[in-house]
C-alpha positions as CSV (number, residue, x, y, z in Angstrom):
1,X,28.6,11.6,20.2
2,X,26.4,8.6,19.3
3,X,22.8,9.9,18.7
4,X,19.5,8.0,19.0
5,X,16.6,9.0,16.7
6,X,13.1,9.2,18.3
7,X,10.1,9.5,15.8
8,X,6.3,9.5,16.3
9,X,3.8,10.0,13.4
10,X,0.4,11.7,13.2
11,X,-1.4,10.3,10.1
12,X,-4.4,12.1,8.8
13,X,-6.6,9.6,6.9
14,X,-9.5,10.9,4.9
15,X,-12.5,8.7,5.4
16,X,-14.2,7.1,2.3
17,X,-17.7,8.6,3.1
18,X,-19.9,10.0,0.4
19,X,-20.4,13.2,2.3
20,X,-18.7,15.5,4.9
21,X,-18.5,14.7,8.6
22,X,-21.0,17.3,9.7
23,X,-22.9,18.1,6.6
24,X,-24.3,16.7,3.5
25,X,-21.9,18.2,1.0
26,X,-19.8,15.9,-1.3
27,X,-16.2,15.2,-0.8
28,X,-15.7,14.0,-4.4
29,X,-12.2,15.1,-5.6
30,X,-11.6,17.5,-8.4
31,X,-14.5,19.8,-8.2
32,X,-14.3,23.5,-9.0
33,X,-13.1,25.6,-6.1
34,X,-15.8,26.3,-3.5
35,X,-18.3,24.3,-5.4
36,X,-18.7,21.8,-2.4
37,X,-18.9,23.9,0.5
38,X,-22.4,24.4,2.1
39,X,-23.6,26.8,4.8
40,X,-22.6,24.4,7.5
41,X,-19.0,24.2,6.2
42,X,-18.7,27.8,5.8
43,X,-19.8,28.6,9.3
44,X,-22.9,30.6,8.7
45,X,-24.7,31.8,11.8
46,X,-27.4,29.5,13.1
47,X,-26.4,26.5,11.3
48,X,-25.9,23.2,13.2
49,X,-23.5,20.2,12.5
50,X,-24.9,16.7,12.2
51,X,-22.5,13.9,12.7
52,X,-22.0,11.5,9.8
53,X,-22.7,7.9,11.1
54,X,-20.5,6.1,8.5
55,X,-17.6,8.1,9.8
56,X,-18.1,6.7,13.2
57,X,-18.3,3.2,11.9
58,X,-15.2,3.5,9.9
59,X,-13.2,4.8,13.0
60,X,-14.7,1.8,14.9
61,X,-13.3,-0.5,12.1
62,X,-9.8,0.9,12.5
63,X,-9.9,0.7,16.3
64,X,-10.9,-3.1,16.2
65,X,-8.2,-3.8,13.7
66,X,-5.4,-2.5,16.0
67,X,-6.9,-4.1,19.1
68,X,-7.4,-0.7,20.5
69,X,-9.5,0.5,23.5
70,X,-12.8,1.7,22.1
71,X,-14.2,4.9,23.6
72,X,-17.7,3.9,24.7
73,X,-18.3,7.7,25.1
74,X,-16.4,10.1,23.0
75,X,-16.9,13.9,22.9
76,X,-16.2,16.3,20.1
77,X,-14.4,19.6,20.9
78,X,-13.7,22.9,19.5
79,X,-10.0,23.6,18.6
80,X,-9.7,27.2,18.4
81,X,-7.4,29.0,16.0
82,X,-7.4,31.6,13.2
83,X,-6.6,30.9,9.6
84,X,-8.2,32.1,6.5
85,X,-9.1,28.6,5.3
86,X,-10.9,27.9,8.6
87,X,-14.2,30.0,8.2
88,X,-15.6,29.1,11.7
89,X,-12.5,30.3,13.5
90,X,-12.3,26.7,15.1
91,X,-12.0,23.1,14.0
92,X,-14.2,20.4,15.3
93,X,-11.9,17.6,16.5
94,X,-11.7,15.3,19.6
95,X,-9.4,15.9,22.5
96,X,-9.8,14.5,25.9
97,X,-12.2,11.5,25.1
98,X,-11.4,10.2,21.5
99,X,-13.3,7.4,19.9
100,X,-10.2,5.1,19.6
101,X,-7.9,4.8,22.5
102,X,-4.6,2.9,22.9
103,X,-3.8,0.2,20.4
104,X,-0.7,-1.2,18.6
105,X,0.6,-2.3,15.1
106,X,3.4,-4.6,14.2
107,X,5.8,-3.8,11.6
108,X,8.5,-5.7,9.8
109,X,11.9,-4.3,9.9
110,X,14.6,-4.6,7.2
111,X,16.6,-7.4,9.1
112,X,13.5,-9.6,9.1
113,X,12.5,-9.0,12.7
114,X,9.2,-7.4,13.8
115,X,8.6,-4.5,16.2
116,X,5.4,-3.4,17.9
117,X,4.6,0.2,17.5
118,X,2.2,1.7,20.1
119,X,-0.8,3.8,18.9
120,X,-1.7,6.4,21.4
121,X,-5.3,7.3,20.0
122,X,-7.2,7.8,16.8
123,X,-9.7,10.5,16.8
124,X,-12.4,11.9,14.4
125,X,-12.2,15.5,13.2
126,X,-13.1,17.8,10.2
127,X,-10.4,18.9,7.7
128,X,-9.8,22.7,7.0
129,X,-9.9,24.3,3.7
130,X,-7.0,24.8,1.4
131,X,-4.9,28.2,0.9
132,X,-3.7,28.6,-2.7
133,X,-0.8,30.9,-3.2
134,X,0.0,30.6,-6.9
135,X,-1.5,32.6,-9.8
136,X,-3.0,35.2,-7.5
137,X,-0.5,38.0,-8.0
138,X,0.7,38.5,-4.4
139,X,-2.7,37.3,-2.8
140,X,-3.9,34.0,-1.7
141,X,-7.0,32.1,-2.9
142,X,-9.2,30.2,-0.5
143,X,-10.8,26.9,-1.7
144,X,-13.3,25.5,1.0
145,X,-14.2,22.3,-0.8
146,X,-12.1,20.3,1.7
147,X,-13.6,22.1,4.7
148,X,-15.6,19.6,6.7
149,X,-14.1,16.5,5.0
150,X,-14.0,13.6,7.6
151,X,-10.5,12.7,8.9
152,X,-9.3,10.0,11.3
153,X,-6.0,11.3,12.8
154,X,-4.0,8.3,13.9
155,X,-1.3,9.3,16.6
156,X,1.6,6.9,17.3
157,X,3.6,6.7,20.4
158,X,7.3,7.9,19.9
159,X,8.4,4.4,19.4
160,X,10.3,4.5,16.2
161,X,14.0,4.6,16.4
162,X,15.0,4.9,12.8
163,X,13.7,6.4,9.7
164,X,13.2,3.1,7.9
165,X,10.9,2.0,10.9
166,X,8.9,5.2,10.5
167,X,8.4,4.7,6.7
168,X,7.5,1.0,7.3
169,X,4.9,2.1,10.0
170,X,3.4,4.6,7.7
171,X,3.2,2.0,4.8
172,X,1.6,-0.5,7.2
173,X,-1.1,2.0,8.3
174,X,-1.8,3.0,4.7
175,X,-2.1,-0.8,3.7
176,X,-4.5,-1.3,6.7
177,X,-6.9,1.6,6.1
178,X,-7.0,0.6,2.4
179,X,-7.7,-3.0,3.3
180,X,-10.5,-1.9,5.6
181,X,-12.1,0.1,3.0
182,X,-12.1,3.3,5.1
183,X,-9.8,5.2,2.9
184,X,-8.8,5.2,-0.7
185,X,-5.2,5.8,0.2
186,X,-4.5,8.3,-2.6
187,X,-1.7,10.3,-1.4
188,X,-1.6,12.6,-4.4
189,X,-5.1,13.7,-3.7
190,X,-4.5,14.3,0.0
191,X,-6.3,11.3,1.2
192,X,-3.4,10.3,3.4
193,X,-1.0,12.7,4.8
194,X,1.7,12.4,7.4
195,X,3.0,14.7,10.2
196,X,6.3,13.5,11.6
197,X,7.8,14.4,14.9
198,X,11.5,13.9,15.2
199,X,14.0,14.4,18.0
200,X,17.3,13.2,19.0
201,X,19.0,12.2,22.3
202,X,22.4,10.8,23.3
203,X,22.4,7.0,23.1
204,X,21.4,5.5,26.4
205,X,19.4,8.5,27.8
206,X,15.8,8.2,28.7
207,X,14.7,11.7,28.5
208,X,13.4,12.9,25.2
209,X,14.9,15.6,23.3
210,X,13.1,18.7,21.8
211,X,11.1,17.7,18.8
212,X,10.2,19.3,15.6
213,X,7.2,18.6,13.5
214,X,7.1,18.1,9.8
215,X,3.7,18.9,8.3
216,X,1.6,17.4,5.5
217,X,4.0,15.0,3.8
218,X,2.3,13.2,1.0
219,X,4.5,10.5,-0.2
220,X,6.5,7.7,1.4
221,X,9.6,8.9,-0.6
222,X,9.3,12.5,0.6
223,X,8.8,11.2,4.2
224,X,12.0,9.4,4.2
225,X,13.8,12.3,2.6
226,X,12.4,14.9,5.0
227,X,13.2,12.8,8.0
228,X,16.7,12.3,6.7
229,X,17.2,16.0,6.1
230,X,15.8,16.9,9.5
231,X,17.9,14.4,11.4
232,X,21.1,15.7,9.9
233,X,20.0,19.4,10.6
234,X,19.3,18.6,14.2
235,X,22.6,16.7,14.7
236,X,24.6,19.5,13.0
237,X,22.8,22.1,15.1
238,X,23.4,20.4,18.5
239,X,27.0,19.4,17.6
240,X,27.8,23.0,16.8
241,X,26.7,24.2,20.1
242,X,23.0,25.3,19.1
243,X,19.7,24.2,20.5
244,X,16.8,22.4,18.7
245,X,13.7,24.8,19.0
246,X,10.3,23.2,19.2
247,X,8.5,24.3,15.9
248,X,6.6,23.2,13.0
249,X,8.5,22.9,9.9
250,X,7.5,22.4,6.2
251,X,9.5,20.0,3.8
252,X,10.3,21.5,0.4
253,X,10.6,18.5,-2.0
254,X,12.1,20.6,-4.8
255,X,14.8,21.9,-2.7
256,X,15.0,18.8,-0.5
257,X,15.1,20.7,2.8
258,X,12.8,21.7,5.8
259,X,12.2,25.2,6.8
260,X,10.5,26.8,9.7
261,X,6.7,27.7,9.5
262,X,5.9,28.5,13.1
263,X,6.6,27.8,16.6
264,X,5.0,24.7,17.8
265,X,1.7,25.1,19.6
266,X,0.6,23.2,22.8
267,X,-2.9,21.9,23.5
268,X,-3.6,24.9,25.8
269,X,-2.9,27.3,22.9
270,X,-6.0,25.9,21.2
271,X,-8.4,26.6,24.2
272,X,-10.2,23.2,23.5
273,X,-13.7,22.9,25.0
274,X,-16.6,20.5,24.3
275,X,-18.6,21.6,21.2
276,X,-22.0,22.7,22.5
277,X,-23.7,21.8,19.3
278,X,-22.8,18.1,19.4
279,X,-23.9,15.5,21.7
280,X,-21.5,12.8,23.1
281,X,-21.0,9.8,20.8
282,X,-22.1,6.6,22.8
283,X,-21.1,3.1,21.4
284,X,-23.1,0.2,22.5
285,X,-21.8,-3.3,22.6
286,X,-24.4,-4.4,19.7
287,X,-23.1,-1.8,17.4
288,X,-19.5,-2.8,18.0
289,X,-20.2,-6.4,17.6
290,X,-22.0,-5.7,14.3
291,X,-19.0,-3.9,13.0
292,X,-16.7,-6.7,14.2
293,X,-18.7,-9.3,12.4
294,X,-18.3,-7.3,9.1
295,X,-14.6,-6.8,9.4
296,X,-12.5,-8.0,6.5
297,X,-9.5,-10.5,6.6
298,X,-6.6,-8.2,7.6
299,X,-3.2,-8.2,5.8
300,X,-1.2,-10.0,8.5
301,X,-4.0,-12.7,8.8
302,X,-4.2,-13.0,5.0
303,X,-0.3,-13.3,4.6
304,X,-0.3,-16.1,7.2
305,X,-3.1,-18.1,5.5
306,X,-1.6,-17.7,2.1
307,X,1.7,-19.1,3.4
308,X,-0.1,-22.0,5.2
309,X,-2.9,-22.7,2.8
310,X,-1.1,-22.3,-0.6
311,X,2.3,-23.5,0.6
312,X,3.9,-20.1,-0.5
313,X,7.2,-18.6,0.9
314,X,6.9,-15.7,3.4
315,X,8.2,-13.5,0.5
316,X,5.5,-14.4,-2.0
317,X,2.8,-14.3,0.6
318,X,4.0,-10.8,1.4
319,X,4.1,-9.6,-2.1
320,X,0.5,-11.0,-2.9
321,X,-1.1,-9.5,0.2
322,X,0.3,-5.9,-0.3
323,X,-3.1,-4.9,-1.5
324,X,-6.5,-6.4,-1.2
325,X,-7.2,-6.3,-4.9
326,X,-3.9,-8.2,-5.7
327,X,-4.7,-10.7,-3.0
328,X,-8.2,-11.1,-4.4
329,X,-6.9,-11.6,-8.0
330,X,-4.5,-14.2,-6.9
331,X,-7.1,-16.3,-5.1
332,X,-9.6,-15.9,-8.1
333,X,-6.7,-17.4,-10.2
334,X,-6.2,-20.4,-8.0
335,X,-10.0,-20.9,-7.7
336,X,-10.0,-21.0,-11.5
337,X,-8.0,-24.2,-11.1
338,X,-4.4,-23.0,-11.3
339,X,-1.7,-24.4,-9.1
340,X,-0.9,-22.1,-6.2
341,X,2.9,-21.7,-6.5
342,X,2.7,-21.2,-10.2
343,X,-0.1,-18.6,-9.8
344,X,2.0,-16.7,-7.3
345,X,4.9,-16.4,-9.9
346,X,2.8,-15.4,-12.9
347,X,0.7,-12.9,-10.9
348,X,3.8,-11.2,-9.5
349,X,6.2,-11.5,-12.2
350,X,4.5,-11.8,-15.6
351,X,1.3,-10.0,-14.9
352,X,2.9,-7.4,-12.6
353,X,5.6,-6.8,-15.3
354,X,3.0,-6.4,-18.0
355,X,1.0,-3.9,-15.9
356,X,4.0,-1.9,-15.0
357,X,5.2,-1.8,-18.6
358,X,1.9,-0.4,-19.8
359,X,1.3,1.9,-16.8
360,X,-2.0,0.1,-16.0
361,X,-3.6,-0.6,-12.6
362,X,-4.6,-4.2,-11.7
363,X,-8.3,-3.1,-12.1
364,X,-7.5,-2.2,-15.7
365,X,-5.8,-5.6,-16.5
366,X,-6.8,-6.9,-19.9
367,X,-6.4,-10.5,-18.4
368,X,-8.9,-11.6,-15.9
369,X,-8.0,-14.1,-13.0
370,X,-10.0,-16.7,-14.7
371,X,-8.2,-16.4,-18.1
372,X,-4.9,-16.6,-16.3
373,X,-6.1,-19.6,-14.3
374,X,-7.0,-21.3,-17.7
375,X,-3.6,-20.5,-19.1
376,X,-1.8,-21.9,-16.1
377,X,-3.8,-25.2,-16.3
378,X,-2.4,-25.7,-19.7
379,X,1.1,-25.5,-18.5
380,X,0.3,-27.9,-15.7
381,X,-1.3,-30.6,-17.8
382,X,1.7,-30.3,-20.4
383,X,-0.6,-28.9,-23.2
384,X,2.0,-26.1,-23.7
385,X,5.3,-25.3,-22.3
386,X,6.2,-22.3,-20.1
387,X,7.9,-20.6,-23.0
388,X,4.9,-21.0,-25.3
389,X,2.6,-19.9,-22.4
390,X,4.3,-16.5,-22.6
391,X,3.0,-16.2,-26.3
392,X,-0.3,-17.3,-25.3
393,X,-0.3,-14.6,-22.4
394,X,0.6,-11.9,-24.9
395,X,-2.4,-13.0,-27.1
396,X,-4.8,-13.0,-24.2
397,X,-3.6,-9.6,-23.3
398,X,-4.2,-8.4,-26.9
399,X,-7.7,-9.5,-26.7
400,X,-7.4,-12.7,-28.8
401,X,-9.7,-14.8,-26.5
402,X,-8.9,-17.5,-23.7
403,X,-6.0,-19.8,-23.6
404,X,-7.6,-22.8,-25.1
405,X,-9.0,-21.1,-28.3
406,X,-5.6,-19.4,-28.8
407,X,-3.8,-22.6,-28.5
408,X,-6.1,-24.4,-30.8
409,X,-6.1,-21.7,-33.4
410,X,-2.2,-21.2,-33.5
411,X,-1.5,-24.9,-33.4
412,X,0.5,-24.4,-30.1
413,X,-0.1,-27.8,-28.5
414,X,2.9,-29.2,-27.0
415,X,4.4,-32.5,-28.5
416,X,4.3,-35.0,-25.8
417,X,4.3,-38.2,-28.0
418,X,7.7,-39.8,-27.0
419,X,7.8,-41.6,-30.3
420,X,7.6,-38.4,-32.4
421,X,10.1,-36.7,-30.2
422,X,12.5,-39.6,-30.4
423,X,12.4,-39.6,-34.1
424,X,13.3,-35.9,-34.2
425,X,16.1,-36.4,-31.7
426,X,17.5,-39.2,-33.8
427,X,17.7,-36.8,-36.7
428,X,19.4,-34.1,-34.8
429,X,22.0,-36.5,-33.5
430,X,22.5,-37.9,-37.0
431,X,23.0,-34.4,-38.4
432,X,25.5,-33.3,-35.8
433,X,28.1,-36.1,-35.4
434,X,30.9,-33.6,-34.2
435,X,29.0,-32.2,-31.5
436,X,27.9,-35.8,-30.4
437,X,31.7,-36.8,-30.2
438,X,32.5,-33.6,-28.2
439,X,29.5,-34.4,-25.8
440,X,30.8,-38.0,-25.3
441,X,34.4,-36.6,-24.7
442,X,33.2,-34.6,-21.6
443,X,31.6,-31.4,-23.1
444,X,28.4,-32.0,-21.3
445,X,27.2,-28.3,-21.8
446,X,26.5,-29.3,-25.4
447,X,23.3,-30.7,-24.2
448,X,21.8,-27.3,-24.3
449,X,22.9,-27.2,-28.1
450,X,21.0,-30.4,-28.8
451,X,18.0,-29.3,-26.8
452,X,17.9,-26.1,-28.9
453,X,18.0,-28.0,-32.1
454,X,15.1,-30.2,-31.2
455,X,13.0,-27.3,-30.0
456,X,13.7,-25.4,-33.3
457,X,12.7,-28.4,-35.3
458,X,9.4,-28.7,-33.4
459,X,8.8,-25.0,-33.3
460,X,9.1,-25.0,-29.5
461,X,6.3,-27.5,-29.1
462,X,8.2,-30.5,-27.9
463,X,7.9,-31.1,-24.1
464,X,11.2,-29.9,-22.6
465,X,11.3,-32.6,-19.9
466,X,10.8,-35.4,-22.4
467,X,13.4,-33.9,-24.7
468,X,16.1,-33.8,-21.9
469,X,15.2,-37.3,-20.7
470,X,15.5,-38.9,-24.2
471,X,18.6,-36.8,-25.3
472,X,20.4,-37.8,-22.3
473,X,19.5,-41.5,-22.8
474,X,20.8,-41.5,-26.4
475,X,23.9,-39.4,-26.0
476,X,25.2,-41.4,-23.1
477,X,24.7,-44.8,-24.8
């Protein structure tokens, strides 16, 4: 039997507000347990939620970025269920009327083609607290710091037909929300979590199979591994005569397996009803237009502009626009006077390699865009060669100053005087008659030997282009 995979994702994005969605409590990461839970978050009798305006604006930003239908009137509902880390006994979410309706996102597939993934909705809700099961000797601890943290839940259509497509979509959403500045994207801290729904069906069949949901996956690598395991599990189950049960499953990264948590609830299990303490959210055209005017350049737009404005390949433009800080760093380097294609290579290869080697983030780079731009200008005007530039790069990295001062202090200026280069070449030819004879006899690979001798004699300062040109002229006489 040939099986087709059907995947849809629900992505919980923690919004980058200063306080919670319905209270003034902080959402800063790393506080002592229960130090950031106020009486609103704890569900004390008589307290009332007040909607965080910044969370609404961030949701609207996301909606505009995916060309979605914007809910001019959205309603908060109570999603009722009991769990120890949900002190009110319900979660405030949105159900029938979300703030963001249908939209779409285009992903790049491995074969170079593109695919449009439908987005069903994106709704605002509060996060629950966290149950801690370790170090409590058979009991569970409850940390309510996360209770009330603002989330935007982004729900896709079941449009993905491979695990690679699902991972590409999750990465694209992650890139987008970070570009928009509405989420820090830190998956280790829980700012970006993925629930994946997967089912299988015989190829060519239209009806959807029974799906399972994989909860709270916090890395793209784990997402791929969890989906691979679940896909194989479902195929093995069906082909051995069993049936897939609709349920929620947990992915255990240590054992690389999924296991059942609970049967999958339907919407009516939660007894949704409008929250009587919160008024409907009404969005007028003036507010929406104001947010539209403040939108940043989005990743796809930036990638296209980099390719056309700077003459970059699609691959280089894609690498440089993976993150907004990287794209900004590149543009600042070019603005400092560096040639665009050379800048692309040095930012992605030399700078990227140095950051990876030292485990630093781009924001921690010892070399500023202006310093890198100054170095690249000296390669372009033949003050130094590309090889010497790497020495200068290391010196800037070590804090020795800018390119010009390092070149001057170390006497690294390239020799471009053709007369001086020619004199050194004449001496190298005179000192190596055997190799000259072999070259003239057809061993043209020996050109590299002569270039090496000249560069050695000049301590790497001779202009390589001039060296090659003069050497060839003399050796072929």
